[in-house]
N, C-alpha and C positions, 0 to 999 in steps of 0.2 A: 703298884708305885708307891714308893718310899720317899721323900724330900729329905733331902738334904741342907735344910735352912740352919737349921743347928751350927755345923763348923764348917762348913763352905760358904755362906752369904757371909758370917764372924769377918773369918778371911779376907775377904771380898771389902768386904765395909772396912778394912782398915789399910789398904790401898784407895776406892773410890768413894768412901766417907757416905756412903748408906748400906742399909740392910736390904734393900726392897727386891732384890732380885729373888725369885721365887727358881727355883733349882731343881728339876725331879727325876729319877732316875729307876728304871724299870729295867728286871734281870727274870730271864727266865729256863728253864732247861725241859725236853724232850728226851723219849727214848718207843722208837717204834719200831715195827716189824711188818715189813709187807708179802704178804704171798698172792705171784703171781706166776699164771704158767703153773711150769715146775721147779720157779726158784722163789727163794724166802731170801727175802732183806732186812736187813737190820741198818737204823740207822739213831747217830744220835746229836741231838743240837741243843743250838742255845741261841740267848742272844743277850745284850748288857745296851741300855739305853742310854743317852742323857736330853733334856729337855729343858732350856731357858727361856725366862719371860720378865719383862719389870714392866712396871705400872709407873709412867708420868708423872702422875699427880696430877692429871689436867682432864680425863675422863678416856682417855689412851693408854692403850697396853700394848705395847710391845715383846712380838716373841720372836724367836731364834728356833728354825730349824736342828736338831742336835745333831751329835755323833752316836752311830749303833755299831756296834761288834756283833755279827750274827754269824753260827755258822747255817750253812745254807745245804741242801741235799745234792745238787749241783758241784757244788765245788770240793775239792779232794787236798787234805789236811792242809787245811788255811781258812781262815776266818772271812769272810767276802759276802759282798754284798752283787756280785756279778760284773762282768767286763774285761776286757784284757788290760792289760797293764803290758807296757812297755818303757824302755829306757834306751837312751838315745848313748853315742859313744862309736868306739873304731874297734875293730878285732882286728890285733898286728900278729904278724907272724914272725919267727924268732930273726926272722933280721931287722924288724922293725915296720917293713910294710902292710898298708892293708889288708885285710881280707873282706871280701862279700861272704856272710855266714847266712845259714839259716837256724835255728836254736830248734832243739826237741828237747825231750824227756831224755833222752836216751844219749844225749851229746851236740856238740857241736860240726855243723857238717857246712860245706862248699857250697857257696848256694846255685852255683854254676856245675860241677861235676858229680855232686852230693856224694863226696869224699869226706870221711870224717877225719877232723881234724883232730889232733888228739893232742892232751894237754903240753905236752914238751914240745911241743911244734907250735903252738898260739898262746896268748896270752887277750887272754879279754876284758876292755876294759866296757861294763855294762853295754854289749848291745846283746839285748835278747829281748824274747817276745814270747809270752808263755802261750802254752794249750788253754780251751777255755775251762778243760777241768782242772789248773792249775791258776787260775786268775789273780789271788794274793793281795787284791785291790781290800779296803775298810772302809764302806758305807763312802762311796763315789758322791751321795746328794747331802752327805751332810753339811749344814754350814754356808747350803744353797736356794736358801728363802727366808726371808724377813717378812712378818705381818704384820698390819696395828689393827686394833681394834676399839670401837667406839661404838655408843649406842647405837648409833645409822647404821651398823654394821663391819667385815674385816675384810682391809684389802691386803693382798698377796700379791711380791715380788718373789721371783725368782730363776734362775737358772736349770730348773728343772720341776718346773709346774707342769702339773700333768692336767690336760682338760676331758679326760672321756667322759663325760657327763652322760652321752647316749648309750653307755656298755651299761644296760637295766636286767638285761639278763638275769633269772630267782633258781635256775634249775641246777645249780652247782653250790650242792651245799658242804664238801669238802673241806677241813680247817687243816689240812696236810699236805705239803706241797709235794708229800713220797705216795702218798694213796696212787695218784694216778702215773707217778713215772714210770714210763718205758711201755704204755699201750700204745698200739696201735695209730698212726696220722690222723684224723678224721678226714673223709675225702669233700665232706662240707664245713668248712669253717667263719668264722665270722670276722670280718677285715675292719679294723675302723680306721686305718688310717695314720697320719702321723698329731700323735694327743699328746704330747710332751716335746719340750725346749727351754727356752726363755722366754720368759710372757706374765702375763698378770691376770690377776683372779680378784673377783668382786663378791661376797656373801652378803643377803641380810637379809632383813624376816619383817610382815607387816600384814596383819587381820587374819593371822593363823597359816598363812601362806610364807614358803619360801622360793627365793631368787638367789640364782647365783650367775656371774657372767665371767666368761675369761676368753682370753686372746693372747695365741702366742705369735711373736714377734716372728719369730724362729722359728720354724718347729724341727731343726734337723742333729739338733742337741742341744749340751747346758753348756755355751761359750760364757764363761766371769767376764771375758772380754766382750762387748756387743757392739759395735758399729750403728747405730736409730739413725741414723743420719741416711743410710743406705736404703735404696727399697727393695723388701725379700719378695720375690716371689714364691715362698716357705714358709705363709702363715697359715692360722687353721684357730676359729673361733668358735664358742659354742654357748650356748643359753639353758639353764636348766630350772626348771619349777616346778614346789612342791605344793598341789591343791588341796585340803578336804574337801571330799562331796561325800556329803551325809555320813554312812559308817567308815565310809572307802578314805582312802588317803592316797593320790592320785599324783604317779611324779611323770614331766613329758620333760624331754628334752630331744637337744638335735644339735648336730656338730657338724662343721662344713674345714675339712681339710681344702687349702687351696692353692696346693703346690704343683707347678706347672708341668701338665702331661701326668699329675697324678693325684685327680679331685677325689675327694671319698667322701659322700656328702651321709650321713647316720644319723637317722630318727630312732627315738625308745620309747617308751613309756611302759612304765607298769605300775600297780595298785594290788593293796593288802586290806584286808577285810578280818579281822574275830569270825572265826567257828565254831561251833562245836566244844571240843578243849583245845584248840590253837588258834592261828594267823594261818589263812592260804593270802599267797601272792602268785600273781603272775602278770607277766612281762612280754613284750613283743616288741623287737628290733629287726629296721629295715639300712638296711647298706648296699648305697646307689653306686660302684665304684668301675675307673677306667674299664676292668677287665671281667667281670661277671659280678651283677647283683646277687646281693645274700639276705636274705630274710631268718630268723631264730623266734620260734615260740617257746615259753618255757612256764615253768610252774612249781611252786615249792609250799609244801605242807609242816607247818613246825609246831610242837609241842611239849604237854609234859608228861613223863611215866613215871609217878610217884616223883620221886627227889631228882630224874634222872631227865636231860632234854633230848630232844629227838628231833630230826627232822629227816625227811624224804625232798628229792626232788627231779625233773622231767625239765630235758629238752632237746627239741627236735629242728634242725640245722639244714636249710636248703639253700644250693649254693647252683644259680644257673652254669648247667652243663654239666652238674656231680649227683652223683647219688646223697640220697640225705644221709645224715647224720644222727644217729638219737640218743642217747645220753642217758642212765638213771644213776641217781647219786644216794646216799644216805648214811646217816651218821649218829651214833647215840654215845652220850658224856654223861658219867658220872662222879658225882665229884665225893673224893674218899680224905677229906678233912682241909685244912686252910692253906688255900692254892694246890693242894692236888688235886688231880681227877685221872681216871680211867675210863680212854675213849675206843671206837669200835667204829671206822668209818666203809664203802662198799660203793662202789662206780663199774657201773657197764654199758658198754659203748659198743654202737654194731655201726655199722657203713666204716669201716675201714680198708685202706687197700690192703694191709698186712698189719700182721702182729699180733698182738695180746689184745682182746677185749674185755677183760674181767680183771679185777683186782680186791682184794680183802687186805685192810690196815687194823693191827689192835696198837694202842700205845699208851703212855700214858706222857702225863706234865706237871710243869712244878714250879710257881708265880714265884719268884721274892724278893 
């Protein structure tokens, strides 16, 4: 993390008459190789991010979610944070008549006859829908949150607030998104309901304990324009607290998705303690929803081996009406210089309908 105060804040001061703004930048890159089944996959990724904060001089600090450019495993030939990109307009044929079309990576097709419309017979004025592998969006969450921090706590409002507090499972210790890419879909998976959208969050601490409250006024998406005078049937509330209990630290959380005909209540508890040469963590999560109840137990042990850090995790997920899914993950990372490290990861998953059940990954990462 490098602070760009020296140049950017000075320039900003010339416009607004102050140099209090704190602007930070982070950047990183990675090179990874995954072995899964008979396939060997290579991936290169990177990110560039900015964050902004301002001390108002009255005990309150305002911060804003910044812009992040990220090259992710799921995307092809673009810098993206996910999501489909669509622009509106009309496709015209040679005579100027509108043509209903579907866009595909191979060309433009008539949506009714599925016949290719050649470039010489059509003029497209920005009507297309990109495929999920060619999303092209650049951090749709940028500038979607604003926070006010004081001695009493931090209040955040935004259109992309996430209140997945009850998701306290500790069994997944993987750091790379590539490691488990391509594994078979688990027969039992934890469902948290709708935990992101337009809402508020308040976090505070007292007497060694912490408390976080969250409420989504609309959990169906992140609209910048939200009508608060209407009554929404798609709201979610959540609460989380962390309390020290002797040598342990216990975290308890509850999330309730109140969407009509899709209610999902999730309860989670986790704790950790120092043991031997490392830290042992355990967790239990239970989801009660409209389709099938799900429970998940998990554990993690993290330690150091010389100057390397290592962790192993285990989780067992049980969904009513389906066979259990058990997963083991492990990772080890070794620093090889300032901001640089090499690492290895492993995952094994049973209880999948079909597909690969294990994968190994070797990688290197660099922070700039």
